[in-house]
PQR file of N, CA, C, O and H, with PARSE charges and radii, in Angstrom:
ATOM      1  N   MET A   1      17.725   9.539  59.537 -0.4000 1.5000
ATOM      2  CA  MET A   1      18.294  10.247  58.425 -0.0000 2.0000
ATOM      3  C   MET A   1      17.678   9.739  57.116  0.5500 1.7000
ATOM      4  O   MET A   1      17.418  10.525  56.204 -0.5500 1.4000
ATOM      5  N   PHE A   2      17.447   8.429  57.026 -0.4000 1.5000
ATOM      6  CA  PHE A   2      16.847   7.889  55.809 -0.0000 2.0000
ATOM      7  C   PHE A   2      15.427   8.406  55.609  0.5500 1.7000
ATOM      8  O   PHE A   2      15.025   8.702  54.483 -0.5500 1.4000
ATOM      9  H   PHE A   2      17.658   7.791  57.767  0.4000 1.0000
ATOM     10  N   ARG A   3      14.674   8.516  56.687 -0.4000 1.5000
ATOM     11  CA  ARG A   3      13.296   8.994  56.577 -0.0000 2.0000
ATOM     12  C   ARG A   3      13.286  10.445  56.098  0.5500 1.7000
ATOM     13  O   ARG A   3      12.488  10.815  55.237 -0.5500 1.4000
ATOM     14  H   ARG A   3      15.001   8.276  57.601  0.4000 1.0000
ATOM     15  N   HIS A   4      14.167  11.254  56.654 -0.4000 1.5000
ATOM     16  CA  HIS A   4      14.248  12.658  56.250 -0.0000 2.0000
ATOM     17  C   HIS A   4      14.642  12.753  54.774  0.5500 1.7000
ATOM     18  O   HIS A   4      14.049  13.524  54.019 -0.5500 1.4000
ATOM     19  H   HIS A   4      14.815  10.953  57.353  0.4000 1.0000
ATOM     20  N   SER A   5      15.638  11.971  54.366 -0.4000 1.5000
ATOM     21  CA  SER A   5      16.089  11.998  52.967 -0.0000 2.0000
ATOM     22  C   SER A   5      14.972  11.577  52.024  0.5500 1.7000
ATOM     23  O   SER A   5      14.764  12.203  50.985 -0.5500 1.4000
ATOM     24  H   SER A   5      16.119  11.344  54.979  0.4000 1.0000
ATOM     25  N   LYS A   6      14.256  10.521  52.382 -0.4000 1.5000
ATOM     26  CA  LYS A   6      13.156  10.054  51.532 -0.0000 2.0000
ATOM     27  C   LYS A   6      12.066  11.117  51.452  0.5500 1.7000
ATOM     28  O   LYS A   6      11.533  11.383  50.374 -0.5500 1.4000
ATOM     29  H   LYS A   6      14.425  10.013  53.226  0.4000 1.0000
ATOM     30  N   ALA A   7      11.734  11.724  52.587 -0.4000 1.5000
ATOM     31  CA  ALA A   7      10.724  12.782  52.590 -0.0000 2.0000
ATOM     32  C   ALA A   7      11.161  13.950  51.711  0.5500 1.7000
ATOM     33  O   ALA A   7      10.345  14.506  50.976 -0.5500 1.4000
ATOM     34  H   ALA A   7      12.167  11.508  53.462  0.4000 1.0000
ATOM     35  N   MET A   8      12.442  14.329  51.778 -0.4000 1.5000
ATOM     36  CA  MET A   8      12.937  15.439  50.960 -0.0000 2.0000
ATOM     37  C   MET A   8      12.915  15.077  49.475  0.5500 1.7000
ATOM     38  O   MET A   8      12.548  15.907  48.644 -0.5500 1.4000
ATOM     39  H   MET A   8      13.104  13.878  52.375  0.4000 1.0000
ATOM     40  N   HIS A   9      13.302  13.855  49.138 -0.4000 1.5000
ATOM     41  CA  HIS A   9      13.282  13.455  47.728 -0.0000 2.0000
ATOM     42  C   HIS A   9      11.862  13.442  47.171  0.5500 1.7000
ATOM     43  O   HIS A   9      11.630  13.863  46.037 -0.5500 1.4000
ATOM     44  H   HIS A   9      13.600  13.181  49.813  0.4000 1.0000
ATOM     45  N   LEU A  10      10.931  12.965  47.958 -0.4000 1.5000
ATOM     46  CA  LEU A  10       9.540  12.967  47.510 -0.0000 2.0000
ATOM     47  C   LEU A  10       9.024  14.394  47.357  0.5500 1.7000
ATOM     48  O   LEU A  10       8.333  14.704  46.387 -0.5500 1.4000
ATOM     49  H   LEU A  10      11.120  12.623  48.879  0.4000 1.0000
ATOM     50  N   LEU A  11       9.353  15.254  48.304 -0.4000 1.5000
ATOM     51  CA  LEU A  11       8.922  16.650  48.247 -0.0000 2.0000
ATOM     52  C   LEU A  11       9.517  17.346  47.033  0.5500 1.7000
ATOM     53  O   LEU A  11       8.822  18.089  46.340 -0.5500 1.4000
ATOM     54  H   LEU A  11       9.915  15.002  49.093  0.4000 1.0000
ATOM     55  N   GLN A  12      10.808  17.110  46.768 -0.4000 1.5000
ATOM     56  CA  GLN A  12      11.470  17.716  45.615 -0.0000 2.0000
ATOM     57  C   GLN A  12      10.900  17.190  44.301  0.5500 1.7000
ATOM     58  O   GLN A  12      10.954  17.876  43.281 -0.5500 1.4000
ATOM     59  H   GLN A  12      11.373  16.507  47.331  0.4000 1.0000
ATOM     60  N   ALA A  13      10.363  15.990  44.324 -0.4000 1.5000
ATOM     61  CA  ALA A  13       9.761  15.420  43.118 -0.0000 2.0000
ATOM     62  C   ALA A  13       8.344  15.933  42.900  0.5500 1.7000
ATOM     63  O   ALA A  13       7.702  15.585  41.909 -0.5500 1.4000
ATOM     64  H   ALA A  13      10.320  15.433  45.153  0.4000 1.0000
ATOM     65  N   GLY A  14       7.853  16.762  43.825 -0.4000 1.5000
ATOM     66  CA  GLY A  14       6.535  17.353  43.663 -0.0000 2.0000
ATOM     67  C   GLY A  14       5.410  16.553  44.294  0.5500 1.7000
ATOM     68  O   GLY A  14       4.238  16.822  44.033 -0.5500 1.4000
ATOM     69  H   GLY A  14       8.375  17.045  44.630  0.4000 1.0000
ATOM     70  N   VAL A  15       5.749  15.575  45.117 -0.4000 1.5000
ATOM     71  CA  VAL A  15       4.725  14.762  45.771 -0.0000 2.0000
ATOM     72  C   VAL A  15       4.073  15.586  46.873  0.5500 1.7000
ATOM     73  O   VAL A  15       4.756  16.250  47.653 -0.5500 1.4000
ATOM     74  H   VAL A  15       6.701  15.357  45.329  0.4000 1.0000
ATOM     75  N   ASN A  16       2.766  15.536  46.927 -0.4000 1.5000
ATOM     76  CA  ASN A  16       1.996  16.261  47.931 -0.0000 2.0000
ATOM     77  C   ASN A  16       2.363  15.766  49.328  0.5500 1.7000
ATOM     78  O   ASN A  16       2.592  14.575  49.534 -0.5500 1.4000
ATOM     79  H   ASN A  16       2.211  14.997  46.293  0.4000 1.0000
ATOM     80  N   LEU A  17       2.418  16.690  50.278 -0.4000 1.5000
ATOM     81  CA  LEU A  17       2.798  16.365  51.654 -0.0000 2.0000
ATOM     82  C   LEU A  17       1.862  15.341  52.291  0.5500 1.7000
ATOM     83  O   LEU A  17       2.286  14.566  53.149 -0.5500 1.4000
ATOM     84  H   LEU A  17       2.232  17.658  50.110  0.4000 1.0000
ATOM     85  N   ILE A  18       0.607  15.330  51.884 -0.4000 1.5000
ATOM     86  CA  ILE A  18      -0.354  14.348  52.404 -0.0000 2.0000
ATOM     87  C   ILE A  18       0.074  12.931  52.013  0.5500 1.7000
ATOM     88  O   ILE A  18      -0.011  12.008  52.823 -0.5500 1.4000
ATOM     89  H   ILE A  18       0.263  15.959  51.187  0.4000 1.0000
ATOM     90  N   TYR A  19       0.533  12.763  50.770 -0.4000 1.5000
ATOM     91  CA  TYR A  19       0.981  11.443  50.316 -0.0000 2.0000
ATOM     92  C   TYR A  19       2.271  11.034  51.024  0.5500 1.7000
ATOM     93  O   TYR A  19       2.473   9.862  51.344 -0.5500 1.4000
ATOM     94  H   TYR A  19       0.602  13.513  50.112  0.4000 1.0000
ATOM     95  N   ILE A  20       3.141  12.020  51.263 -0.4000 1.5000
ATOM     96  CA  ILE A  20       4.375  11.725  51.994 -0.0000 2.0000
ATOM     97  C   ILE A  20       4.033  11.281  53.414  0.5500 1.7000
ATOM     98  O   ILE A  20       4.650  10.355  53.941 -0.5500 1.4000
ATOM     99  H   ILE A  20       2.977  12.971  51.002  0.4000 1.0000
ATOM    100  N   ARG A  21       3.061  11.933  54.030 -0.4000 1.5000
ATOM    101  CA  ARG A  21       2.602  11.549  55.363 -0.0000 2.0000
ATOM    102  C   ARG A  21       2.142  10.091  55.364  0.5500 1.7000
ATOM    103  O   ARG A  21       2.509   9.315  56.246 -0.5500 1.4000
ATOM    104  H   ARG A  21       2.560  12.685  53.602  0.4000 1.0000
ATOM    105  N   ASP A  22       1.342   9.733  54.375 -0.4000 1.5000
ATOM    106  CA  ASP A  22       0.843   8.364  54.287 -0.0000 2.0000
ATOM    107  C   ASP A  22       1.977   7.374  54.045  0.5500 1.7000
ATOM    108  O   ASP A  22       1.993   6.289  54.626 -0.5500 1.4000
ATOM    109  H   ASP A  22       1.043  10.363  53.659  0.4000 1.0000
ATOM    110  N   PHE A  23       2.919   7.745  53.191 -0.4000 1.5000
ATOM    111  CA  PHE A  23       4.046   6.871  52.876 -0.0000 2.0000
ATOM    112  C   PHE A  23       4.896   6.607  54.116  0.5500 1.7000
ATOM    113  O   PHE A  23       5.345   5.484  54.342 -0.5500 1.4000
ATOM    114  H   PHE A  23       2.906   8.627  52.719  0.4000 1.0000
ATOM    115  N   LEU A  24       5.113   7.658  54.921 -0.4000 1.5000
ATOM    116  CA  LEU A  24       5.928   7.516  56.124 -0.0000 2.0000
ATOM    117  C   LEU A  24       5.143   6.915  57.291  0.5500 1.7000
ATOM    118  O   LEU A  24       5.733   6.525  58.298 -0.5500 1.4000
ATOM    119  H   LEU A  24       4.748   8.571  54.737  0.4000 1.0000
ATOM    120  N   GLY A  25       3.809   6.837  57.159 -0.4000 1.5000
ATOM    121  CA  GLY A  25       2.987   6.234  58.199 -0.0000 2.0000
ATOM    122  C   GLY A  25       2.659   7.153  59.359  0.5500 1.7000
ATOM    123  O   GLY A  25       2.373   6.682  60.461 -0.5500 1.4000
ATOM    124  H   GLY A  25       3.330   7.153  56.341  0.4000 1.0000
ATOM    125  N   HIS A  26       2.694   8.442  59.131 -0.4000 1.5000
ATOM    126  CA  HIS A  26       2.371   9.396  60.196 -0.0000 2.0000
ATOM    127  C   HIS A  26       0.864   9.600  60.295  0.5500 1.7000
ATOM    128  O   HIS A  26       0.157   9.586  59.287 -0.5500 1.4000
ATOM    129  H   HIS A  26       2.926   8.824  58.236  0.4000 1.0000
ATOM    130  N   GLU A  27       0.383   9.790  61.516 -0.4000 1.5000
ATOM    131  CA  GLU A  27      -1.033  10.103  61.704 -0.0000 2.0000
ATOM    132  C   GLU A  27      -1.288  11.597  61.540  0.5500 1.7000
ATOM    133  O   GLU A  27      -2.331  12.001  61.025 -0.5500 1.4000
ATOM    134  H   GLU A  27       0.957   9.802  62.334  0.4000 1.0000
ATOM    135  N   ASP A  28      -0.347  12.403  61.973 -0.4000 1.5000
ATOM    136  CA  ASP A  28      -0.503  13.858  61.954 -0.0000 2.0000
ATOM    137  C   ASP A  28       0.456  14.467  60.936  0.5500 1.7000
ATOM    138  O   ASP A  28       1.630  14.101  60.886 -0.5500 1.4000
ATOM    139  H   ASP A  28       0.500  12.075  62.391  0.4000 1.0000
ATOM    140  N   ILE A  29      -0.042  15.387  60.135 -0.4000 1.5000
ATOM    141  CA  ILE A  29       0.773  16.042  59.111 -0.0000 2.0000
ATOM    142  C   ILE A  29       1.912  16.848  59.736  0.5500 1.7000
ATOM    143  O   ILE A  29       2.947  17.053  59.102 -0.5500 1.4000
ATOM    144  H   ILE A  29      -0.996  15.684  60.176  0.4000 1.0000
ATOM    145  N   LYS A  30       1.726  17.305  60.973 -0.4000 1.5000
ATOM    146  CA  LYS A  30       2.773  18.076  61.657 -0.0000 2.0000
ATOM    147  C   LYS A  30       4.030  17.232  61.866  0.5500 1.7000
ATOM    148  O   LYS A  30       5.143  17.758  61.839 -0.5500 1.4000
ATOM    149  H   LYS A  30       0.886  17.138  61.488  0.4000 1.0000
ATOM    150  N   THR A  31       3.860  15.951  62.070 -0.4000 1.5000
ATOM    151  CA  THR A  31       5.017  15.062  62.201 -0.0000 2.0000
ATOM    152  C   THR A  31       5.767  14.977  60.883  0.5500 1.7000
ATOM    153  O   THR A  31       6.998  14.991  60.868 -0.5500 1.4000
ATOM    154  H   THR A  31       2.956  15.523  62.092  0.4000 1.0000
ATOM    155  N   THR A  32       5.052  14.892  59.799 -0.4000 1.5000
ATOM    156  CA  THR A  32       5.675  14.818  58.477 -0.0000 2.0000
ATOM    157  C   THR A  32       6.415  16.111  58.162  0.5500 1.7000
ATOM    158  O   THR A  32       7.473  16.085  57.532 -0.5500 1.4000
ATOM    159  H   THR A  32       4.052  14.881  59.811  0.4000 1.0000
ATOM    160  N   GLU A  33       5.870  17.228  58.590 -0.4000 1.5000
ATOM    161  CA  GLU A  33       6.510  18.512  58.328 -0.0000 2.0000
ATOM    162  C   GLU A  33       7.884  18.612  58.972  0.5500 1.7000
ATOM    163  O   GLU A  33       8.738  19.362  58.499 -0.5500 1.4000
ATOM    164  H   GLU A  33       5.011  17.249  59.101  0.4000 1.0000
ATOM    165  N   ILE A  34       8.104  17.867  60.042 -0.4000 1.5000
ATOM    166  CA  ILE A  34       9.427  17.851  60.685 -0.0000 2.0000
ATOM    167  C   ILE A  34      10.459  17.273  59.724  0.5500 1.7000
ATOM    168  O   ILE A  34      11.568  17.795  59.615 -0.5500 1.4000
ATOM    169  H   ILE A  34       7.410  17.258  60.427  0.4000 1.0000
ATOM    170  N   TYR A  35      10.100  16.200  59.031 -0.4000 1.5000
ATOM    171  CA  TYR A  35      11.014  15.554  58.092 -0.0000 2.0000
ATOM    172  C   TYR A  35      11.126  16.316  56.788  0.5500 1.7000
ATOM    173  O   TYR A  35      12.193  16.331  56.173 -0.5500 1.4000
ATOM    174  H   TYR A  35       9.199  15.776  59.120  0.4000 1.0000
ATOM    175  N   ALA A  36      10.067  16.936  56.360 -0.4000 1.5000
ATOM    176  CA  ALA A  36      10.002  17.524  55.021 -0.0000 2.0000
ATOM    177  C   ALA A  36      10.241  19.023  55.056  0.5500 1.7000
ATOM    178  O   ALA A  36       9.366  19.808  54.691 -0.5500 1.4000
ATOM    179  H   ALA A  36       9.200  16.924  56.859  0.4000 1.0000
ATOM    180  N   LYS A  37      11.406  19.408  55.488 -0.4000 1.5000
ATOM    181  CA  LYS A  37      11.783  20.824  55.470 -0.0000 2.0000
ATOM    182  C   LYS A  37      12.153  21.211  54.044  0.5500 1.7000
ATOM    183  O   LYS A  37      12.811  20.443  53.342 -0.5500 1.4000
ATOM    184  H   LYS A  37      12.117  18.770  55.785  0.4000 1.0000
ATOM    185  N   CYS A  38      11.735  22.389  53.617 -0.4000 1.5000
ATOM    186  CA  CYS A  38      12.041  22.861  52.266 -0.0000 2.0000
ATOM    187  C   CYS A  38      13.502  23.279  52.175  0.5500 1.7000
ATOM    188  O   CYS A  38      14.032  23.904  53.093 -0.5500 1.4000
ATOM    189  H   CYS A  38      11.200  23.012  54.187  0.4000 1.0000
ATOM    190  N   ASP A  39      14.144  22.939  51.083 -0.4000 1.5000
ATOM    191  CA  ASP A  39      15.489  23.419  50.844 -0.0000 2.0000
ATOM    192  C   ASP A  39      15.412  24.725  50.046  0.5500 1.7000
ATOM    193  O   ASP A  39      14.326  25.156  49.659 -0.5500 1.4000
ATOM    194  H   ASP A  39      13.713  22.431  50.337  0.4000 1.0000
ATOM    195  N   THR A  40      16.545  25.339  49.807 -0.4000 1.5000
ATOM    196  CA  THR A  40      16.552  26.647  49.142 -0.0000 2.0000
ATOM    197  C   THR A  40      16.020  26.571  47.717  0.5500 1.7000
ATOM    198  O   THR A  40      15.403  27.521  47.236 -0.5500 1.4000
ATOM    199  H   THR A  40      17.427  24.989  50.122  0.4000 1.0000
ATOM    200  N   GLU A  41      16.253  25.459  47.045 -0.4000 1.5000
ATOM    201  CA  GLU A  41      15.754  25.317  45.668 -0.0000 2.0000
ATOM    202  C   GLU A  41      14.232  25.291  45.642  0.5500 1.7000
ATOM    203  O   GLU A  41      13.618  25.920  44.780 -0.5500 1.4000
ATOM    204  H   GLU A  41      16.755  24.688  47.436  0.4000 1.0000
ATOM    205  N   LEU A  42      13.619  24.573  46.574 -0.4000 1.5000
ATOM    206  CA  LEU A  42      12.158  24.542  46.641 -0.0000 2.0000
ATOM    207  C   LEU A  42      11.595  25.915  46.990  0.5500 1.7000
ATOM    208  O   LEU A  42      10.557  26.315  46.461 -0.5500 1.4000
ATOM    209  H   LEU A  42      14.117  24.062  47.274  0.4000 1.0000
ATOM    210  N   LYS A  43      12.267  26.629  47.868 -0.4000 1.5000
ATOM    211  CA  LYS A  43      11.825  27.985  48.222 -0.0000 2.0000
ATOM    212  C   LYS A  43      11.899  28.901  46.999  0.5500 1.7000
ATOM    213  O   LYS A  43      10.987  29.686  46.742 -0.5500 1.4000
ATOM    214  H   LYS A  43      13.110  26.304  48.297  0.4000 1.0000
ATOM    215  N   ARG A  44      13.003  28.787  46.250 -0.4000 1.5000
ATOM    216  CA  ARG A  44      13.153  29.617  45.048 -0.0000 2.0000
ATOM    217  C   ARG A  44      12.055  29.313  44.043  0.5500 1.7000
ATOM    218  O   ARG A  44      11.473  30.227  43.459 -0.5500 1.4000
ATOM    219  H   ARG A  44      13.744  28.149  46.459  0.4000 1.0000
ATOM    220  N   GLN A  45      11.771  28.033  43.841 -0.4000 1.5000
ATOM    221  CA  GLN A  45      10.722  27.645  42.902 -0.0000 2.0000
ATOM    222  C   GLN A  45       9.356  28.151  43.357  0.5500 1.7000
ATOM    223  O   GLN A  45       8.552  28.587  42.533 -0.5500 1.4000
ATOM    224  H   GLN A  45      12.244  27.291  44.316  0.4000 1.0000
ATOM    225  N   ALA A  46       9.091  28.097  44.652 -0.4000 1.5000
ATOM    226  CA  ALA A  46       7.813  28.568  45.169 -0.0000 2.0000
ATOM    227  C   ALA A  46       7.656  30.067  44.951  0.5500 1.7000
ATOM    228  O   ALA A  46       6.578  30.533  44.581 -0.5500 1.4000
ATOM    229  H   ALA A  46       9.744  27.743  45.321  0.4000 1.0000
ATOM    230  N   ILE A  47       8.721  30.819  45.176 -0.4000 1.5000
ATOM    231  CA  ILE A  47       8.670  32.267  44.961 -0.0000 2.0000
ATOM    232  C   ILE A  47       8.487  32.583  43.481  0.5500 1.7000
ATOM    233  O   ILE A  47       7.709  33.467  43.122 -0.5500 1.4000
ATOM    234  H   ILE A  47       9.597  30.441  45.476  0.4000 1.0000
ATOM    235  N   GLU A  48       9.202  31.860  42.623 -0.4000 1.5000
ATOM    236  CA  GLU A  48       9.054  32.080  41.179 -0.0000 2.0000
ATOM    237  C   GLU A  48       7.646  31.766  40.714  0.5500 1.7000
ATOM    238  O   GLU A  48       7.104  32.470  39.862 -0.5500 1.4000
ATOM    239  H   GLU A  48       9.833  31.142  42.914  0.4000 1.0000
ATOM    240  N   ASN A  49       7.045  30.718  41.262 -0.4000 1.5000
ATOM    241  CA  ASN A  49       5.676  30.366  40.875 -0.0000 2.0000
ATOM    242  C   ASN A  49       4.668  31.381  41.406  0.5500 1.7000
ATOM    243  O   ASN A  49       3.654  31.643  40.758 -0.5500 1.4000
ATOM    244  H   ASN A  49       7.486  30.146  41.954  0.4000 1.0000
ATOM    245  N   ALA A  50       4.935  31.947  42.567 -0.4000 1.5000
ATOM    246  CA  ALA A  50       4.011  32.911  43.162 -0.0000 2.0000
ATOM    247  C   ALA A  50       4.092  34.273  42.459  0.5500 1.7000
ATOM    248  O   ALA A  50       3.089  34.979  42.354 -0.5500 1.4000
ATOM    249  H   ALA A  50       5.759  31.734  43.093  0.4000 1.0000
ATOM    250  N   TYR A  51       5.278  34.637  41.982 -0.4000 1.5000
ATOM    251  CA  TYR A  51       5.479  35.947  41.364 -0.0000 2.0000
ATOM    252  C   TYR A  51       6.186  35.798  40.012  0.5500 1.7000
ATOM    253  O   TYR A  51       7.327  36.238  39.873 -0.5500 1.4000
ATOM    254  H   TYR A  51       6.093  34.064  42.067  0.4000 1.0000
ATOM    255  N   PRO A  52       5.541  35.195  39.023 -0.5600 1.5000
ATOM    256  CA  PRO A  52       6.220  34.957  37.739  0.2800 2.0000
ATOM    257  C   PRO A  52       6.604  36.234  37.001  0.5500 1.7000
ATOM    258  O   PRO A  52       7.555  36.223  36.219 -0.5500 1.4000
ATOM    259  N   ASP A  53       5.896  37.324  37.227 -0.4000 1.5000
ATOM    260  CA  ASP A  53       6.193  38.570  36.511 -0.0000 2.0000
ATOM    261  C   ASP A  53       7.462  39.245  37.031  0.5500 1.7000
ATOM    262  O   ASP A  53       8.027  40.104  36.354 -0.5500 1.4000
ATOM    263  H   ASP A  53       5.124  37.333  37.862  0.4000 1.0000
ATOM    264  N   LEU A  54       7.911  38.864  38.221 -0.4000 1.5000
ATOM    265  CA  LEU A  54       9.092  39.495  38.809 -0.0000 2.0000
ATOM    266  C   LEU A  54      10.391  38.810  38.425  0.5500 1.7000
ATOM    267  O   LEU A  54      11.472  39.312  38.732 -0.5500 1.4000
ATOM    268  H   LEU A  54       7.452  38.166  38.771  0.4000 1.0000
ATOM    269  N   ILE A  55      10.297  37.674  37.762 -0.4000 1.5000
ATOM    270  CA  ILE A  55      11.489  36.908  37.419 -0.0000 2.0000
ATOM    271  C   ILE A  55      12.049  37.399  36.096  0.5500 1.7000
ATOM    272  O   ILE A  55      11.354  37.428  35.080 -0.5500 1.4000
ATOM    273  H   ILE A  55       9.418  37.266  37.513  0.4000 1.0000
ATOM    274  N   ASP A  56      13.322  37.784  36.125 -0.4000 1.5000
ATOM    275  CA  ASP A  56      14.016  38.224  34.919 -0.0000 2.0000
ATOM    276  C   ASP A  56      14.772  37.027  34.347  0.5500 1.7000
ATOM    277  O   ASP A  56      15.601  36.431  35.034 -0.5500 1.4000
ATOM    278  H   ASP A  56      13.886  37.760  36.950  0.4000 1.0000
ATOM    279  N   SER A  57      14.493  36.680  33.111 -0.4000 1.5000
ATOM    280  CA  SER A  57      15.136  35.513  32.507 -0.0000 2.0000
ATOM    281  C   SER A  57      16.578  35.798  32.090  0.5500 1.7000
ATOM    282  O   SER A  57      17.307  34.872  31.733 -0.5500 1.4000
ATOM    283  H   SER A  57      13.820  37.164  32.553  0.4000 1.0000
ATOM    284  N   ASN A  58      16.991  37.039  32.127 -0.4000 1.5000
ATOM    285  CA  ASN A  58      18.351  37.418  31.736 -0.0000 2.0000
ATOM    286  C   ASN A  58      19.231  37.615  32.962  0.5500 1.7000
ATOM    287  O   ASN A  58      19.804  38.687  33.157 -0.5500 1.4000
ATOM    288  H   ASN A  58      16.398  37.791  32.417  0.4000 1.0000
ATOM    289  N   LEU A  59      19.335  36.585  33.782 -0.4000 1.5000
ATOM    290  CA  LEU A  59      20.152  36.668  34.981 -0.0000 2.0000
ATOM    291  C   LEU A  59      21.628  36.572  34.608  0.5500 1.7000
ATOM    292  O   LEU A  59      21.997  35.808  33.716 -0.5500 1.4000
ATOM    293  H   LEU A  59      18.870  35.714  33.623  0.4000 1.0000
ATOM    294  N   PRO A  60      22.476  37.351  35.296 -0.5600 1.5000
ATOM    295  CA  PRO A  60      23.904  37.290  34.979  0.2800 2.0000
ATOM    296  C   PRO A  60      24.528  35.984  35.475  0.5500 1.7000
ATOM    297  O   PRO A  60      24.025  35.361  36.411 -0.5500 1.4000
ATOM    298  N   ASP A  61      25.616  35.583  34.843 -0.4000 1.5000
ATOM    299  CA  ASP A  61      26.358  34.396  35.253 -0.0000 2.0000
ATOM    300  C   ASP A  61      27.530  34.839  36.109  0.5500 1.7000
ATOM    301  O   ASP A  61      28.547  35.316  35.605 -0.5500 1.4000
ATOM    302  H   ASP A  61      26.024  36.088  34.083  0.4000 1.0000
ATOM    303  N   TRP A  62      27.368  34.669  37.417 -0.4000 1.5000
ATOM    304  CA  TRP A  62      28.400  35.104  38.358 -0.0000 2.0000
ATOM    305  C   TRP A  62      29.467  34.047  38.574  0.5500 1.7000
ATOM    306  O   TRP A  62      30.459  34.311  39.255 -0.5500 1.4000
ATOM    307  H   TRP A  62      26.542  34.281  37.827  0.4000 1.0000
ATOM    308  N   SER A  63      29.294  32.866  38.017 -0.4000 1.5000
ATOM    309  CA  SER A  63      30.225  31.771  38.284 -0.0000 2.0000
ATOM    310  C   SER A  63      31.628  32.031  37.718  0.5500 1.7000
ATOM    311  O   SER A  63      32.600  31.426  38.171 -0.5500 1.4000
ATOM    312  H   SER A  63      28.489  32.651  37.464  0.4000 1.0000
ATOM    313  N   LYS A  64      31.733  32.918  36.741 -0.4000 1.5000
ATOM    314  CA  LYS A  64      33.045  33.217  36.145 -0.0000 2.0000
ATOM    315  C   LYS A  64      33.747  34.388  36.825  0.5500 1.7000
ATOM    316  O   LYS A  64      34.882  34.717  36.480 -0.5500 1.4000
ATOM    317  H   LYS A  64      30.943  33.409  36.373  0.4000 1.0000
ATOM    318  N   ASP A  65      33.082  35.016  37.786 -0.4000 1.5000
ATOM    319  CA  ASP A  65      33.673  36.138  38.523 -0.0000 2.0000
ATOM    320  C   ASP A  65      34.479  35.562  39.694  0.5500 1.7000
ATOM    321  O   ASP A  65      33.946  35.371  40.788 -0.5500 1.4000
ATOM    322  H   ASP A  65      32.160  34.749  38.067  0.4000 1.0000
ATOM    323  N   THR A  66      35.760  35.289  39.455 -0.4000 1.5000
ATOM    324  CA  THR A  66      36.577  34.621  40.468 -0.0000 2.0000
ATOM    325  C   THR A  66      36.757  35.464  41.728  0.5500 1.7000
ATOM    326  O   THR A  66      36.839  34.918  42.828 -0.5500 1.4000
ATOM    327  H   THR A  66      36.192  35.444  38.567  0.4000 1.0000
ATOM    328  N   ALA A  67      36.818  36.781  41.581 -0.4000 1.5000
ATOM    329  CA  ALA A  67      36.962  37.635  42.764 -0.0000 2.0000
ATOM    330  C   ALA A  67      35.738  37.505  43.669  0.5500 1.7000
ATOM    331  O   ALA A  67      35.869  37.427  44.891 -0.5500 1.4000
ATOM    332  H   ALA A  67      36.752  37.224  40.687  0.4000 1.0000
ATOM    333  N   LEU A  68      34.563  37.484  43.072 -0.4000 1.5000
ATOM    334  CA  LEU A  68      33.338  37.334  43.855 -0.0000 2.0000
ATOM    335  C   LEU A  68      33.269  35.949  44.501  0.5500 1.7000
ATOM    336  O   LEU A  68      32.920  35.827  45.675 -0.5500 1.4000
ATOM    337  H   LEU A  68      34.457  37.547  42.079  0.4000 1.0000
ATOM    338  N   ILE A  69      33.600  34.912  43.740 -0.4000 1.5000
ATOM    339  CA  ILE A  69      33.566  33.542  44.266 -0.0000 2.0000
ATOM    340  C   ILE A  69      34.538  33.405  45.432  0.5500 1.7000
ATOM    341  O   ILE A  69      34.199  32.793  46.446 -0.5500 1.4000
ATOM    342  H   ILE A  69      33.883  35.011  42.786  0.4000 1.0000
ATOM    343  N   ASP A  70      35.742  33.964  45.306 -0.4000 1.5000
ATOM    344  CA  ASP A  70      36.715  33.912  46.400 -0.0000 2.0000
ATOM    345  C   ASP A  70      36.207  34.657  47.628  0.5500 1.7000
ATOM    346  O   ASP A  70      36.342  34.179  48.755 -0.5500 1.4000
ATOM    347  H   ASP A  70      36.017  34.461  44.482  0.4000 1.0000
ATOM    348  N   TRP A  71      35.625  35.825  47.403 -0.4000 1.5000
ATOM    349  CA  TRP A  71      35.084  36.615  48.522 -0.0000 2.0000
ATOM    350  C   TRP A  71      33.982  35.848  49.244  0.5500 1.7000
ATOM    351  O   TRP A  71      33.957  35.801  50.474 -0.5500 1.4000
ATOM    352  H   TRP A  71      35.515  36.213  46.488  0.4000 1.0000
ATOM    353  N   LEU A  72      33.066  35.244  48.479 -0.4000 1.5000
ATOM    354  CA  LEU A  72      31.993  34.473  49.074 -0.0000 2.0000
ATOM    355  C   LEU A  72      32.520  33.241  49.817  0.5500 1.7000
ATOM    356  O   LEU A  72      32.000  32.876  50.872 -0.5500 1.4000
ATOM    357  H   LEU A  72      33.086  35.282  47.480  0.4000 1.0000
ATOM    358  N   ALA A  73      33.549  32.609  49.263 -0.4000 1.5000
ATOM    359  CA  ALA A  73      34.123  31.415  49.901 -0.0000 2.0000
ATOM    360  C   ALA A  73      34.765  31.758  51.242  0.5500 1.7000
ATOM    361  O   ALA A  73      34.832  30.911  52.133 -0.5500 1.4000
ATOM    362  H   ALA A  73      33.972  32.905  48.406  0.4000 1.0000
ATOM    363  N   ASN A  74      35.234  32.985  51.387 -0.4000 1.5000
ATOM    364  CA  ASN A  74      35.922  33.382  52.634 -0.0000 2.0000
ATOM    365  C   ASN A  74      34.979  33.958  53.680  0.5500 1.7000
ATOM    366  O   ASN A  74      35.419  34.320  54.771 -0.5500 1.4000
ATOM    367  H   ASN A  74      35.180  33.673  50.663  0.4000 1.0000
ATOM    368  N   LEU A  75      33.689  34.050  53.366 -0.4000 1.5000
ATOM    369  CA  LEU A  75      32.719  34.519  54.363 -0.0000 2.0000
ATOM    370  C   LEU A  75      32.553  33.461  55.449  0.5500 1.7000
ATOM    371  O   LEU A  75      32.509  32.264  55.163 -0.5500 1.4000
ATOM    372  H   LEU A  75      33.331  33.756  52.479  0.4000 1.0000
ATOM    373  N   LYS A  76      32.464  33.903  56.666 -0.4000 1.5000
ATOM    374  CA  LYS A  76      32.263  32.938  57.768 -0.0000 2.0000
ATOM    375  C   LYS A  76      31.206  33.414  58.695  0.5500 1.7000
ATOM    376  O   LYS A  76      30.897  32.741  59.678 -0.5500 1.4000
ATOM    377  H   LYS A  76      32.500  34.875  56.899  0.4000 1.0000
TER
END
C-alpha cells in the first residue's frame, strides 16, 4: 500500500513514470504501471491538456444544489 501511495503521489506531482520506476527499483515499466494508476483528477487534467479549446471556464457550481447532491448521494 505504501508503494502504491508513493507512486501515486509522485505521479500527481508530475514526476515522469520512468523516474518513478527507478525510484521504486523496477526493471520493467509495466511493473510500475501497476502501482501508478491514474486517478480521476489526473484523467481530467490530461483531457483538459489534450483539448484546451473544449474547456469552458464558466462551469456551474453544483455544490449548492442540495437536491442534486442528495440524489447523487443516494445512487448505488
